C-alpha atoms as an extended CHARMM CRD file, in Angstrom:
* protein
*
       164  EXT
         1         1  UNK       CA             -0.8540000000      -33.9900000000       10.4140000000  PROA      1               0.0000000000
         2         2  UNK       CA              1.0690000000      -30.2430000000        9.8820000000  PROA      2               0.0000000000
         3         3  UNK       CA             -2.6210000000      -28.5310000000        8.8980000000  PROA      3               0.0000000000
         4         4  UNK       CA             -4.0050000000      -30.2320000000       12.4300000000  PROA      4               0.0000000000
         5         5  UNK       CA             -0.5030000000      -28.7410000000       14.2230000000  PROA      5               0.0000000000
         6         6  UNK       CA             -1.2490000000      -25.1860000000       12.6640000000  PROA      6               0.0000000000
         7         7  UNK       CA             -5.0430000000      -25.4630000000       13.5150000000  PROA      7               0.0000000000
         8         8  UNK       CA             -4.1640000000      -26.3050000000       17.1540000000  PROA      8               0.0000000000
         9         9  UNK       CA             -1.7040000000      -23.0970000000       16.8080000000  PROA      9               0.0000000000
        10        10  UNK       CA             -4.2330000000      -21.2550000000       15.3440000000  PROA      10              0.0000000000
        11        11  UNK       CA             -6.9520000000      -22.2150000000       17.7770000000  PROA      11              0.0000000000
        12        12  UNK       CA             -4.1860000000      -22.0320000000       21.0600000000  PROA      12              0.0000000000
        13        13  UNK       CA             -3.2600000000      -17.9430000000       19.7550000000  PROA      13              0.0000000000
        14        14  UNK       CA             -6.7780000000      -17.0970000000       19.1820000000  PROA      14              0.0000000000
        15        15  UNK       CA             -7.9020000000      -17.7790000000       22.3850000000  PROA      15              0.0000000000
        16        16  UNK       CA             -5.1090000000      -16.3150000000       24.2560000000  PROA      16              0.0000000000
        17        17  UNK       CA             -5.4070000000      -13.2310000000       22.2500000000  PROA      17              0.0000000000
        18        18  UNK       CA             -9.4370000000      -13.1930000000       23.2020000000  PROA      18              0.0000000000
        19        19  UNK       CA             -8.8180000000      -13.4510000000       26.6970000000  PROA      19              0.0000000000
        20        20  UNK       CA             -6.1440000000      -10.8740000000       26.5890000000  PROA      20              0.0000000000
        21        21  UNK       CA             -8.0190000000       -8.5760000000       25.4340000000  PROA      21              0.0000000000
        22        22  UNK       CA            -10.8630000000       -9.4950000000       27.6460000000  PROA      22              0.0000000000
        23        23  UNK       CA             -8.0320000000       -8.7040000000       30.4540000000  PROA      23              0.0000000000
        24        24  UNK       CA             -6.9520000000       -5.3080000000       28.9940000000  PROA      24              0.0000000000
        25        25  UNK       CA            -10.6010000000       -4.4240000000       28.3880000000  PROA      25              0.0000000000
        26        26  UNK       CA            -11.7650000000       -4.9350000000       32.4200000000  PROA      26              0.0000000000
        27        27  UNK       CA             -7.9360000000       -2.6930000000       33.3750000000  PROA      27              0.0000000000
        28        28  UNK       CA             -9.7150000000       -0.3900000000       30.6110000000  PROA      28              0.0000000000
        29        29  UNK       CA            -12.5180000000       -0.1980000000       32.9130000000  PROA      29              0.0000000000
        30        30  UNK       CA            -10.8100000000       -0.4890000000       35.9680000000  PROA      30              0.0000000000
        31        31  UNK       CA             -8.3950000000        2.5550000000       35.3610000000  PROA      31              0.0000000000
        32        32  UNK       CA            -11.6670000000        4.4040000000       34.1510000000  PROA      32              0.0000000000
        33        33  UNK       CA            -13.4000000000        4.1680000000       37.2400000000  PROA      33              0.0000000000
        34        34  UNK       CA            -10.3430000000        5.3040000000       38.7330000000  PROA      34              0.0000000000
        35        35  UNK       CA            -10.1670000000        7.9550000000       36.2780000000  PROA      35              0.0000000000
        36        36  UNK       CA            -13.4730000000        9.7830000000       37.4500000000  PROA      36              0.0000000000
        37        37  UNK       CA            -13.0430000000        8.9000000000       41.3160000000  PROA      37              0.0000000000
        38        38  UNK       CA            -10.1490000000       11.0000000000       41.6400000000  PROA      38              0.0000000000
        39        39  UNK       CA            -11.4580000000       13.4650000000       39.8680000000  PROA      39              0.0000000000
        40        40  UNK       CA            -14.2410000000       14.5750000000       40.2520000000  PROA      40              0.0000000000
        41        41  UNK       CA            -14.8980000000       12.3030000000       44.5710000000  PROA      41              0.0000000000
        42        42  UNK       CA            -11.0760000000       13.2130000000       45.4020000000  PROA      42              0.0000000000
        43        43  UNK       CA            -10.3740000000       16.2570000000       43.4890000000  PROA      43              0.0000000000
        44        44  UNK       CA             -7.3020000000       15.1880000000       42.7890000000  PROA      44              0.0000000000
        45        45  UNK       CA             -6.8790000000       14.1340000000       38.8400000000  PROA      45              0.0000000000
        46        46  UNK       CA             -4.9880000000       11.2500000000       37.6360000000  PROA      46              0.0000000000
        47        47  UNK       CA             -2.2780000000       12.0770000000       35.4090000000  PROA      47              0.0000000000
        48        48  UNK       CA             -1.3750000000        8.4300000000       33.8140000000  PROA      48              0.0000000000
        49        49  UNK       CA             -4.7190000000        6.6070000000       33.4550000000  PROA      49              0.0000000000
        50        50  UNK       CA             -6.4570000000        8.3230000000       30.7660000000  PROA      50              0.0000000000
        51        51  UNK       CA             -2.6040000000        7.6720000000       28.7160000000  PROA      51              0.0000000000
        52        52  UNK       CA             -2.6850000000        4.6820000000       29.8580000000  PROA      52              0.0000000000
        53        53  UNK       CA             -6.8710000000        3.7900000000       28.6430000000  PROA      53              0.0000000000
        54        54  UNK       CA             -5.7110000000        4.8460000000       25.4100000000  PROA      54              0.0000000000
        55        55  UNK       CA             -2.7180000000        2.5890000000       24.9350000000  PROA      55              0.0000000000
        56        56  UNK       CA             -4.1980000000       -0.4820000000       26.1060000000  PROA      56              0.0000000000
        57        57  UNK       CA             -7.4070000000        0.3990000000       24.2400000000  PROA      57              0.0000000000
        58        58  UNK       CA             -5.2420000000        0.2050000000       20.8280000000  PROA      58              0.0000000000
        59        59  UNK       CA             -3.4970000000       -3.7120000000       21.9840000000  PROA      59              0.0000000000
        60        60  UNK       CA             -7.2160000000       -4.4400000000       22.7180000000  PROA      60              0.0000000000
        61        61  UNK       CA             -8.2390000000       -3.6040000000       19.4920000000  PROA      61              0.0000000000
        62        62  UNK       CA             -5.2320000000       -5.3310000000       18.1330000000  PROA      62              0.0000000000
        63        63  UNK       CA             -5.7170000000       -8.4860000000       19.7150000000  PROA      63              0.0000000000
        64        64  UNK       CA             -9.8600000000       -8.1060000000       18.7040000000  PROA      64              0.0000000000
        65        65  UNK       CA             -9.0340000000       -7.9340000000       15.1080000000  PROA      65              0.0000000000
        66        66  UNK       CA             -7.0780000000      -11.4130000000       15.5230000000  PROA      66              0.0000000000
        67        67  UNK       CA            -10.0790000000      -13.5690000000       17.1220000000  PROA      67              0.0000000000
        68        68  UNK       CA            -12.1940000000      -11.8890000000       15.1070000000  PROA      68              0.0000000000
        69        69  UNK       CA             -9.7760000000      -12.7450000000       11.4100000000  PROA      69              0.0000000000
        70        70  UNK       CA            -10.1690000000      -16.2160000000       12.5770000000  PROA      70              0.0000000000
        71        71  UNK       CA            -13.8950000000      -16.3520000000       13.3580000000  PROA      71              0.0000000000
        72        72  UNK       CA            -14.7920000000      -14.9130000000        9.9330000000  PROA      72              0.0000000000
        73        73  UNK       CA            -16.3200000000      -11.7280000000       11.5430000000  PROA      73              0.0000000000
        74        74  UNK       CA            -15.2260000000       -8.8400000000       10.1660000000  PROA      74              0.0000000000
        75        75  UNK       CA            -17.0110000000       -6.9740000000        7.1260000000  PROA      75              0.0000000000
        76        76  UNK       CA            -15.4530000000       -8.7700000000        4.6530000000  PROA      76              0.0000000000
        77        77  UNK       CA            -17.4490000000       -9.7050000000        0.9020000000  PROA      77              0.0000000000
        78        78  UNK       CA            -20.0960000000      -11.1300000000        2.5550000000  PROA      78              0.0000000000
        79        79  UNK       CA            -22.4050000000      -10.3550000000       -0.4100000000  PROA      79              0.0000000000
        80        80  UNK       CA            -20.2910000000      -12.3250000000       -2.9450000000  PROA      80              0.0000000000
        81        81  UNK       CA            -19.3670000000      -14.7720000000       -0.6990000000  PROA      81              0.0000000000
        82        82  UNK       CA            -23.0410000000      -15.7930000000       -0.1750000000  PROA      82              0.0000000000
        83        83  UNK       CA            -24.3180000000      -15.7910000000       -3.6970000000  PROA      83              0.0000000000
        84        84  UNK       CA            -21.5180000000      -18.2870000000       -4.8440000000  PROA      84              0.0000000000
        85        85  UNK       CA            -21.1760000000      -22.0560000000       -4.5460000000  PROA      85              0.0000000000
        86        86  UNK       CA            -18.5360000000      -24.5670000000       -5.0550000000  PROA      86              0.0000000000
        87        87  UNK       CA            -15.3280000000      -22.9320000000       -6.9680000000  PROA      87              0.0000000000
        88        88  UNK       CA            -16.2670000000      -19.5800000000       -6.8640000000  PROA      88              0.0000000000
        89        89  UNK       CA            -16.4400000000      -19.3030000000       -3.4980000000  PROA      89              0.0000000000
        90        90  UNK       CA            -12.9590000000      -20.9820000000       -3.2550000000  PROA      90              0.0000000000
        91        91  UNK       CA            -11.7570000000      -18.7660000000       -5.1340000000  PROA      91              0.0000000000
        92        92  UNK       CA            -13.2050000000      -15.6490000000       -3.5930000000  PROA      92              0.0000000000
        93        93  UNK       CA            -12.5240000000      -17.0130000000       -0.5540000000  PROA      93              0.0000000000
        94        94  UNK       CA             -8.4570000000      -17.0840000000       -1.5750000000  PROA      94              0.0000000000
        95        95  UNK       CA             -9.0460000000      -13.6810000000       -3.0540000000  PROA      95              0.0000000000
        96        96  UNK       CA            -10.0290000000      -12.2090000000        0.6650000000  PROA      96              0.0000000000
        97        97  UNK       CA             -7.4120000000      -14.1190000000        2.3190000000  PROA      97              0.0000000000
        98        98  UNK       CA             -4.4100000000      -13.1190000000       -0.3320000000  PROA      98              0.0000000000
        99        99  UNK       CA             -5.7560000000       -9.6110000000        0.3200000000  PROA      99              0.0000000000
       100       100  UNK       CA             -5.9460000000       -9.5240000000        3.9780000000  PROA      100             0.0000000000
       101       101  UNK       CA             -2.6350000000      -10.7920000000        4.1380000000  PROA      101             0.0000000000
       102       102  UNK       CA             -1.3830000000       -8.2040000000        1.6310000000  PROA      102             0.0000000000
       103       103  UNK       CA             -2.9900000000       -5.7340000000        4.3760000000  PROA      103             0.0000000000
       104       104  UNK       CA             -1.5860000000       -7.4970000000        7.4440000000  PROA      104             0.0000000000
       105       105  UNK       CA              1.8250000000       -8.0330000000        5.6690000000  PROA      105             0.0000000000
       106       106  UNK       CA              2.1100000000       -4.2150000000        5.3370000000  PROA      106             0.0000000000
       107       107  UNK       CA              0.7660000000       -3.2340000000        8.8670000000  PROA      107             0.0000000000
       108       108  UNK       CA              3.3950000000       -5.7630000000       10.3380000000  PROA      108             0.0000000000
       109       109  UNK       CA              6.1400000000       -4.1200000000        8.0110000000  PROA      109             0.0000000000
       110       110  UNK       CA              5.6000000000       -0.3390000000        8.7550000000  PROA      110             0.0000000000
       111       111  UNK       CA              4.4520000000       -1.4600000000       12.2690000000  PROA      111             0.0000000000
       112       112  UNK       CA              8.0890000000       -2.3870000000       13.1130000000  PROA      112             0.0000000000
       113       113  UNK       CA              9.4520000000        0.0220000000       11.2600000000  PROA      113             0.0000000000
       114       114  UNK       CA              7.5430000000        2.7090000000       13.2890000000  PROA      114             0.0000000000
       115       115  UNK       CA              7.8010000000        1.2020000000       16.8680000000  PROA      115             0.0000000000
       116       116  UNK       CA             11.8470000000        0.7220000000       16.6890000000  PROA      116             0.0000000000
       117       117  UNK       CA             11.7270000000        4.8270000000       15.5990000000  PROA      117             0.0000000000
       118       118  UNK       CA              9.8790000000        5.7630000000       18.0800000000  PROA      118             0.0000000000
       119       119  UNK       CA             11.6220000000        3.0620000000       20.8170000000  PROA      119             0.0000000000
       120       120  UNK       CA             13.5590000000        6.4230000000       22.7020000000  PROA      120             0.0000000000
       121       121  UNK       CA             10.2350000000        8.6090000000       22.8670000000  PROA      121             0.0000000000
       122       122  UNK       CA              8.1850000000        8.1460000000       26.0970000000  PROA      122             0.0000000000
       123       123  UNK       CA              4.9010000000        8.7710000000       27.2340000000  PROA      123             0.0000000000
       124       124  UNK       CA              3.9790000000       12.5010000000       28.5500000000  PROA      124             0.0000000000
       125       125  UNK       CA              2.7240000000       11.1360000000       31.8300000000  PROA      125             0.0000000000
       126       126  UNK       CA              4.5250000000        8.0750000000       32.1530000000  PROA      126             0.0000000000
       127       127  UNK       CA              8.6510000000        7.1370000000       31.7790000000  PROA      127             0.0000000000
       128       128  UNK       CA              7.3080000000        4.7160000000       29.2510000000  PROA      128             0.0000000000
       129       129  UNK       CA              8.6980000000        3.7360000000       25.5130000000  PROA      129             0.0000000000
       130       130  UNK       CA              5.8580000000        4.6710000000       23.2570000000  PROA      130             0.0000000000
       131       131  UNK       CA              7.5320000000        1.2790000000       21.6850000000  PROA      131             0.0000000000
       132       132  UNK       CA              5.0660000000       -0.0900000000       23.9060000000  PROA      132             0.0000000000
       133       133  UNK       CA              1.6210000000        1.5790000000       22.2420000000  PROA      133             0.0000000000
       134       134  UNK       CA              3.1140000000        0.7610000000       18.8230000000  PROA      134             0.0000000000
       135       135  UNK       CA              4.3770000000       -2.1260000000       19.0680000000  PROA      135             0.0000000000
       136       136  UNK       CA              0.0050000000       -3.7760000000       19.6280000000  PROA      136             0.0000000000
       137       137  UNK       CA              0.1580000000       -3.0130000000       14.7170000000  PROA      137             0.0000000000
       138       138  UNK       CA              3.3200000000       -5.6770000000       14.3490000000  PROA      138             0.0000000000
       139       139  UNK       CA              2.4690000000       -7.9450000000       17.0710000000  PROA      139             0.0000000000
       140       140  UNK       CA             -1.4880000000       -8.2050000000       16.1560000000  PROA      140             0.0000000000
       141       141  UNK       CA             -0.8170000000       -8.2180000000       12.1020000000  PROA      141             0.0000000000
       142       142  UNK       CA              1.6370000000      -10.8760000000       13.0970000000  PROA      142             0.0000000000
       143       143  UNK       CA             -0.8450000000      -13.2740000000       15.4660000000  PROA      143             0.0000000000
       144       144  UNK       CA             -3.0950000000      -11.9730000000       12.3320000000  PROA      144             0.0000000000
       145       145  UNK       CA             -1.4500000000      -13.7900000000        9.6930000000  PROA      145             0.0000000000
       146       146  UNK       CA             -1.2810000000      -16.9890000000       11.3850000000  PROA      146             0.0000000000
       147       147  UNK       CA             -5.3230000000      -16.3590000000       12.3650000000  PROA      147             0.0000000000
       148       148  UNK       CA             -6.0040000000      -15.2870000000        8.3040000000  PROA      148             0.0000000000
       149       149  UNK       CA             -4.5620000000      -18.8470000000        7.1880000000  PROA      149             0.0000000000
       150       150  UNK       CA             -6.4340000000      -20.5970000000       10.0080000000  PROA      150             0.0000000000
       151       151  UNK       CA             -9.7960000000      -19.3080000000        8.7320000000  PROA      151             0.0000000000
       152       152  UNK       CA             -8.8480000000      -20.6340000000        4.9100000000  PROA      152             0.0000000000
       153       153  UNK       CA             -8.0840000000      -23.6260000000        5.6840000000  PROA      153             0.0000000000
       154       154  UNK       CA            -10.7980000000      -24.1420000000        8.6450000000  PROA      154             0.0000000000
       155       155  UNK       CA            -13.5450000000      -21.1270000000        7.7520000000  PROA      155             0.0000000000
       156       156  UNK       CA            -15.7290000000      -20.5890000000       10.4260000000  PROA      156             0.0000000000
       157       157  UNK       CA            -18.1940000000      -17.8050000000        8.9980000000  PROA      157             0.0000000000
       158       158  UNK       CA            -19.7850000000      -15.9200000000       12.1330000000  PROA      158             0.0000000000
       159       159  UNK       CA            -20.8140000000      -12.7270000000       10.2170000000  PROA      159             0.0000000000
       160       160  UNK       CA            -22.1460000000      -15.2900000000        7.1890000000  PROA      160             0.0000000000
       161       161  UNK       CA            -24.4770000000      -17.0630000000        9.6030000000  PROA      161             0.0000000000
       162       162  UNK       CA            -25.7250000000      -14.3590000000       11.4820000000  PROA      162             0.0000000000
       163       163  UNK       CA            -26.7130000000      -12.2070000000        8.7890000000  PROA      163             0.0000000000
       164       164  UNK       CA            -30.0500000000      -11.3470000000        7.9190000000  PROA      164             0.0000000000
């Protein structure tokens, strides 16, 4: 019962991360178009679009990593997973899960510290706290921890399925 609830939460978070990443990518495209138009057509370069696109791209990548972890689409120790069977394959999957969780735990801890340290700094072109950009690290790591555990309990190996 707990496993089903956890996997439902995992599925919901993965879908949310994917949809948010897609929306952010669309916003980045629109901002890029506006930047080109304002610079070359209107001869009035926009001062805030480039910096906004960079910060949104960080969020987009961190949300994409969440989805990639869940779907098993990250490049990992595929050779070992492909060549192993039975108990050894479960052991390899466990090692990958523990290593991923350790990395994400470090990213979560230091991401929170980093976002806290820069909370009073603002973007060069906007009066917005830098903490919003740096918050992508701990938020993405926290969501990815859930999806790594979800992938461990219910593996989906898109990378292995499409590999040649």
